[in-house]
N, C-alpha and C positions, 0 to 999 in steps of 0.2 A: 655686567648689568645687561648688556645687549644679548648675551647668551641666555639669560633668564627670561628676558622678554620674548626671545625667539622660541624658547621651549614652551612658554605660556601660550603663545599664539598657535604653535603646533598642536598643543593639547586641546585648545578651543576648536580648532579646525576639525580634529578627529572626533570631538564630541558632537559637533554639528553634523558631521557625516553619519555618525552613529544614530543620532536622533532622526535624521532624514531617512535613513535606511529603515529604522524601526517604524516610522509612519508610512513609508512607501510599501513595505512588505505586506502589511494588512490589506492595503488597497489592492495590490496585485493578487493576493490570496483569494479575493472574491472571484477572480476570473479563473482560478484553477482548483481550489481546495473544496469549497462548499457547494459547488453546483449540484452535485447529486443529491445532497440533503435538501437543498432549496427547491428542487423541482419535484420532489416526492408528492406534494399536495395534489398534483395533477391526477395521480392514479391511485392513491392510498385508499380512499373511501370506496372507490369502484371495486378494487380488488377485495377489500374486506367483505363487502356485501354481495359479492358475485357468487359465493358458494352456498353452503348450508345456512348461512346467516341471513339469506335474502328475505325470509318471511318476517324477521324481527325488525320492525320499522317504527316502533313507538319511541317516544322521547327518551324513556329510560334506557333503551338499548343504544340509541344514538349518543346519548350523553355518556353511557358506559364505554363505548368505543372511543369517544373523545378523551375520556379520563385515562384510558389505557395508552392512547397516543401521547398525551401530555406527560405521564409518568415514565413512559419508555424513553421519550426524548430527554427527560431530566436525568434518568438513571444511567443510560448508556452513553450518549454523546457528551452530555454536560459533565456528569460526575466521573464516569469511568475514563473516558478518553481525554477530555479537556483538563481535568484535574490530575489524574493519576498516570495514565498510559503515556501521555506526551512527555512526562518527566523521565521516562525510560528510553531516552534516545541514545543511539550509538554514535557519539561524536557528531551529533546533528542529523543522523539518519534515522528513519523510522520504518516500521513494518515488522512482520514476523521474523524475517531473517536478521533484522537489527537486534531483536531480543535474543535470538540464538547466538549471534556474534558476541553479545555481552556475556552470555553464559560461558561461551567457549574461552573468552579471554580471562575471565575471573575464576575459572575452575577447569577441571578436566572432565566435565560432564558431556562435552560434545565430541563428535568424531573429527571435527575440523580444527581442533585446537592443538593437536600434536605439540609436544613440549618444544619442538623447534619453533613454533609460532612465537613463543615468548621471547626467544632470542631475536626474532625478526623485529619485534616491537620494542625491544629494550632501548634502542637508541632513537626510536621514532616518537613514541608516545611520551607524554609528560609524566614525570615520575609521580606516583601517588603514594600517600602514606599507607603502609600495610594495615589492614584492619583484621583483628583477630576474629576468627570464626567462632560463632556461637555454637552451642551443642547441636541444635537442629540443623544449622547450615553445614556443620562438619559431617553429620550423619548422612545428609542428602548427598553431599559431594563424594563421600566414601562409598555410598551405595552405587552411584553411577560409575565411579572409577573401578569398582570391583566387578560389576556386571556389565559386560560389553553389550549384551542384548538390550539393556536399558538405553544405552547411547544410540543404538540403531533405531529403537522405537522413537526416541526423542527427535532424531533427525527426520524420520518419516512423518511425524506429526507436524514438524515445521514445514516440510516439503508439501504436505497436504494443505496447510494453510496458505502457503505461497501459490500453489496451483489453483486454489479457490479464488485468490485475488486476481490471478490472470483470467480465470473464468468470468469474474465480475467485469473485467475489461471487455469481454465479448457481449455480456448480457445488458449491462447498464446503458451503453449508448443506444442499443436497439430498443430497450424498454422506454427510455425517456423520449426519444425522438418520435417513435410510433404513437405514444400516448398524446404528445403535443399535437402532432399533425392530425390525429383523429378528431380533434376539436372542430375541424372544418365541417364535419358532418352534422354538427349541432345547428349550424346556420344553412349549410347547403345539404339538405337532407337526401337529395337524389345523387350525391357524389358517389361514384363506384369505389369499392374497396381497393381495386387495382390502382386507381389514381392516388389514393392515400399511400399505397405501397411505393409507388414511383417517387412521390415527393420525399418520403422518408429515406429511400435509398440515395437520392440526390444529396440530401442534407448530410448523410453519413459520409459519403465520398468527399464532400467539401470539408467536413470536420477533420478527417484524417489527412487531407491534403495540406491543411494549415499547420500541421505539427512540426514541420521542418523549420518553421520560423522561430521556434524556441519558446519556452515558458515566459520569458521576460516580455517579448512582444505580444504573445498570445494573452498573457495576463493583463497587460494594459489594454488590449483590444476587447477582451471579454469582461473585465471588471465593471465597466459602466453598464453593460447589459444586465449583469446579475444584480447590481445595485438598483437599477430601474425595476427589475423583476421583484425584488424584495419590497420596494415601495408600492408596487402594484398589488401584490398579494396582501400586504399589510393594510393598504387602503380599502381594498375590497372586503377584507376580513372585518375591519372595524365597521364598515358600512353594513354588512350583513348582520353583525352582532346587534347593532343599534336598531336596524330596520326590522329584523325578523324575530329575534328572540334573545334579549339581554340576559335571560336566565341561564344561558349556556355557560356563563362564567362560573356557575356553581359546580360545573363538571370537574374542576380541579380537585374536588373532594374524592378520596379513595372509596367513599361509600358507594359511589356509582359503579365502581368496578365490581364490588361485592354484589350489588343488586343485579348487575349485568350477568354475572355467572350464575346467580341464583335462578334467573329466568331462562337464560339461553342454554345452560348446562353444557353438554358435550359440543353442541354447535358453537358455543362461545369459545371453547378451547380451539376448535379448528380455525377460528378467525384469526388466531395469533400469527399465522403465516403472513396474512395481509398486513398486519401491524408492523411486522419486521421491515416492510418497505419504507416506513417513515424514518428509519435509521440506517438505511443501506450505505449512505455515504460516510458513516462514522469511521470505518476502518481506512477508507481512502484519506480521510483527514489526517490520520496518523502516518500512513505510508507516504504521504506527500511532505512529511516533515523536512526531508532533505532539500526540498525546493524552496523552503522558506525558513522560518524560525518558530520555536514553540510559543514565544511571546506574541508574535504576530497572529498566529492561528488562534491562540486563546482570546486575544482581544477581539478579533473579528467574529468568533463564534459566540462568545458570552455577551458581548455588547450589542451585536446587531442581528446575527443569524437566528439565534435561539428565540428571542422575543418575537421576531417577525414570523417565524414558523408557528409559534403557539397561537398568535392572533389569526393567522391564515387558517389553521385547522379549526379554531373556534368559530370563525365566520362561516366556514363551509358547513359545520355541524348545525349552526343556527339556521342556515338556509334549508338544510335537509329536514329539520324538525317541522318545517311548514310545507315542504315539497317532497314528500316521501316517495313519490313515483319517479323522481329524477335521480335515483341512486346511481344508475349506470353512467351518467354524464353530469354528476353533481358539480364538478369544478367549473366547467364552462357554463352550465346553466345558472350558477350562482353569480356570474359576472353581469352587472347591469348592462342593458343593451347599448347604452350611450358610449360605453368604453370597451365593448366586446372586441372589436377588431384591433385596436391598439394593444390590448392585453394579449390577444391571441398571437400577434406578431412577436411581442416580447417573450411570450411563453415558448414559442418555437425556437427563438434565439437562445433563450435560457437553457433549454434542454441540450443545445449544443455545448453551452458552457458547462452544464452538469456532467456531460460525458467526459469533459476534459479532466475532471478530478480523477476518475478511475484510470484513464489512459496514462496520465502522469504517474499514478501509483504503480501501474503495470511496468512502466519503464524503470522505475526505481527498484522494484523487487527483482526484476530480471537482471539488472546491473549488479545487485548484491549477490544473487545466485551465481552469476558468471564469475565474479571475483573470488567466490569460495568454491570454485570448481564443481558446481552443481548445475551448470547450464552451458551449452555449447558457446564457443566464442562468437560474439556478434559485434558489429561496429557500433561504438559508443561515440556520439557527438555531443560535446559540452557546449551548450548554447548560451552560457553566461560566464563572464569573467569574475563576477562577484559571488555568485551562489554556485558552489561546486556541484550540488545535487541536481541542478537543472540540466537534464540530458534529453537526447533524442536518439532512438534506435530505429533506423530505417526499416530493417527487415521485419522487426516485430510490429511496427506501425502498419505496414501493408498486410501482414498476415492477420492482424486484428480486424482490419477493414474487411477483408474477404470473409472472415468468419462471422462478423456482424451481419453482412449482407446475406450469408447463407441462413443464419438463424432468422433474420427478418423475413426472408422470402419463404422459408420452410414453415414457420409457425403462424405468421400473419395475425396473431392474437395476443393482446397484451396480458390477458389472464394467464395463458400458458407460459409465456415468457416470464411473467411475474412469479409464478410458482418456482421456476428454475432459479430466478434471481434471489428469492427469499432464502433458499437452502444454501446457496453459495455464500451469501453475506453472513448469515448467522453462524455458519461453520467457521469462517475466518475469525469472527468475534470470540467464539468459544476457545479456539486455539490460542488466541492472544491472552485470554484470561488464564488459561493453564500455564502459559509461559511466564506471565506476570507473577504467578504464585512462586515460581522458582526464582525469579528476579528479586522479589521482595525479601526472600530469605537469604539467598546466596550472594547477591550483588549489593543490595541495599543494607543487608545485615539487620533486618527488622525481625521482630518476634514472630513465632509461628501463629500466635493469636491474630495478629494483624493480617498475615497472609491468608489465613482461613476466613477471616471476616471479609476480605476482598473477594475471595472465591465464592463464598456463600451468598454474598450480596449480589454480585453481578452474574456469577455462573449459574445460580438457580434460575434467574430470569431468562438467561440465554438457553438453558436446557429446556425450559418450558416452551419457548419459541421453536427450538430445534425439533422437539417432538412433534409439534404441529406441522412443521415444514416437511418432516419425513413422511407424514401421511399423504403428502401430495406428490410423491415420487412418480406415480403412474400418470400424473396430470402435468408433466413437464419437469418435475424435479429430477428426473433421470439425466437431464442434459448436463448440469454442472458435475454430476458424479462421473459421467463419461469423459467430459473434458478434463477434469482433474485427474482421472485415472491415466489418461494418455500423457498429460504433462508430468505427473508424478513418476510414471515409468521412464519417461525421457530423462528427467533429472536424476533419478536413481541410477539408471544405466550409465549415464555420463559420469556421475561421481565415482561409481565403481570402476569404470574403465580408466579414469584418470588416476585413481588410487592404485590400481593394478599396474599401470604403466610406471608410476613412480616407484612402486615396490620392486619391480623387476630391475629398473635402472639402479636402485640403491643396492640391491643384492649383488649386482654384477659390476659395481663400481671398481675403479682402479685406484689404489692408494696413491696419493700425491708423493709420499716419501719414496715408495718403491719405483715410481716412474722417474722421479728426479735423480734417484741414486744411479740410474743407468748412465746418466751424464753423456759423455762423448760416445759411449758404446751404443747409443741409440741407432747409429748407422742410418740417419735420416738426412735427406737432402733438404735444405732450406731454400725456398724460392722467394723472390721479392714480392712484397705485398703484405696485406693484413688479412688474417683468417679469423672468422667468428665461429665458435663452436657453442651451440646452445645445450644447456644442461639443466636438469631439475635438481641435481645434487650439488650443493654449493661447497662442499668440503672435500671433494675428490674429483678425479678425472672421469668423465662419463664413459660408459662402455662403448658407445658409438665411436669415440675418438680412438680408443685402443684398437677397435676393429679396423678403423681407417688406416692406422699406422701399420698394422699387420698386412693389410691388403695393398696399400699404396704408400710406401715409406718416403713420403715427401709432404711437407706442409710449409706454410708461409713463414717469413722471418719473424713477423710479429703475430702472436697467437693470443686471442682473447676468448676466455671461457665466459659466456654470458648466461646468467641465471635470472629468470624473471620470478619475483616473489610477489604473490597477491597477499598483501597484509590486510588484517581484519580491522582496518580503520578507513573512514570515507576518503580522507585526503592526506597525502604524504607531503610534508614541507619540501619546498624546492631544493634546499640544501641536503635533504636526506634521500632524494630520489635515486642517486647513483652512489655506489660504493666501489671504488677501484683499488686493487691491491696487487702486489707482486706475487707470482708463484715461482718459488725456487730462486736461484741466483739471477741477478740482473742480466747477465749475458745470455740467459735462455730466452729472454724476452717473452715470457709467459705472463699473462695478466688474468685476474679474476674481476669481472664486472657484474655486480648485483644490481638489478633494476627493481625498484620497489614501486 
């Protein structure tokens, strides 16, 4: 009876811990995940009306832009990411490489899945019931297995998306912080641009200096700031709707989108690039999945972030409908004078929080690339004992900071930086849509119809925005293309070099049986101590050791061949991290140690 009561109490304690974690993670996620999305109202309308759409200032045009923002927020972050894409996690990890890892493990579509990988996971991953491939799934898998070039193209597409996420990590903090600090010039009109630049640089340095404290501490520190920010923009939005133009609520009707394009024509199409800025944090929301949980992110976004953003954009549109000359500083102009300075301070702090989302996402995708031999080895610091995905990479952190400062000092203009940011963000989203098409068919084993419906629904919207962003390549859009080209080249060369090194080692490996068969005839002196020989080939003797024996016929009494396997799962159970076995007779004292 006592055993039953003890078991019952243990179960209750575990449930309480689970509930506490479920409630705590959404709170922390406000300080890490949604910041980029939540700070977008500062610069979205300014970016949209700064180009060829500047002459269109009537109510119908303003309501049309608001309708585009509303439906874009609904279709991309809410439906695509919160409902569908968050469900495609790789054992809790998110991002473009997580999708690719899923494809590699469930088929032979990727270059990183080598059949050996299945052996590595066999004793690590939980056994799953085999699912019989449908006709379409089988055809797609056979096509990729048959055509090696298609596997190369798929990997390059994934690396392109990943490099764009890293590019976002440079552009997002710069864009957010500079936009927020620029609000000073609304009240202090004679403030020089160099002062704004200095304040922005100082804030960026402070932001990156905080990263080593970890997402757990940063999340608790930043979460109250973003919650206050959401309360502020919601309150100001409701006030502006009520005070200036309650009719703005009608803009949820898609009719205003039709009417907008009817009047604006080609100029309306070019404005799509600016509208992308209202959803730039959506991909970071998915890439940060490893730092939290899908449930916590869904709760936070659908219950709090989404409605607050809609009210904020509506309130700003209501103000603009009565103050058309304030388009270039509409966000700060729409704030009532009585609360301007408190809101400005919170806005500046919120942009720091907003930058945290993409910085965390950058750490996550680089960690995934490194584990799959597509990025040079860097120091990974795990900052949480509970959440394995919460990491900090010192080298990447400081490189990002330097690049952010270079972009900030070089461009000095939110419109140009915004053009670059738009292209990087929408490219990542479209890559995710393409990968989800393959996931739906080959991993989830759904019908081709559902996969096509997903691509046509979300891909068509993203392609429309992508075409508008491409038109701005000369106006700053070249920057993410340049950054992604450099990062893509680095990752491709590193992956090729690693593959070439492993191939040479495999081709020149020494058979265990032939080496052991030599027995006493080895003619080798054994010296006291333990020797460690590192090898990429787990089933044989590395050629380096054979060369060592030929050149210097002596080694330690105990010899351990160590193989480090990067498995395609986020976390290896503690009892599966090491696998030690004998090599040959016990008197040889040869051991094989596989580290996962």
